C-alpha positions in Angstrom: -108.8 -23.0 96.4 -108.8 -24.1 92.7 -111.1 -27.0 91.9 -109.8 -29.7 89.6 -109.9 -33.4 88.7 -106.8 -35.5 88.6 -106.5 -38.8 86.7 -103.4 -40.9 87.0 -102.9 -43.7 84.5 -100.2 -46.1 85.8 -98.2 -48.4 83.5 -99.3 -46.4 80.5 -96.8 -48.1 78.1 -98.0 -51.6 78.8 -101.7 -50.6 79.2 -103.6 -52.2 76.4 -100.4 -52.9 74.6 -102.1 -55.7 72.6 -105.2 -53.6 71.8 -103.9 -50.4 70.2 -107.4 -49.5 68.8 -109.0 -49.4 72.3 -106.0 -47.4 73.6 -106.4 -44.9 70.9 -110.1 -44.7 71.4 -109.6 -44.0 75.1 -107.1 -41.3 74.5 -109.4 -39.7 71.9 -112.2 -39.8 74.4 -110.1 -37.9 76.9 -109.0 -35.3 74.4 -112.2 -34.7 72.5 -115.0 -35.6 75.0 -113.9 -35.4 78.6 -111.6 -32.4 78.4 -114.0 -30.5 76.1 -116.8 -31.1 78.6 -114.9 -29.7 81.5 -113.5 -26.8 79.5 -116.7 -25.6 77.8 -119.9 -27.8 77.9 -120.1 -27.8 81.7 -121.1 -24.1 81.5 -124.2 -25.0 79.6 -125.4 -28.4 81.0 -124.7 -28.2 84.7 -126.5 -25.8 87.1 -124.0 -23.2 88.1 -121.5 -25.1 86.0 -118.0 -23.8 85.9 -115.0 -25.0 83.9 -112.7 -27.2 85.9 -109.1 -28.2 85.3 -108.6 -31.8 84.4 -105.1 -33.1 85.0 -104.2 -36.4 83.3 -100.9 -38.1 84.1 -99.6 -41.0 82.0 -97.1 -42.8 84.2 -94.9 -45.8 83.5 
């Protein structure tokens, strides 16, 4: 059975609609930090670490 994480962000369009900077920082963190960790870094920093699939759904 594949092992993965799933993150669902509801009301994406209206989420942080008055704070575009924070919204962009959050998206950047997912793309550059969180996804990268589970794709590559986990192999080096977690005992018996294996890459995991991370599914992110942006839902309105």
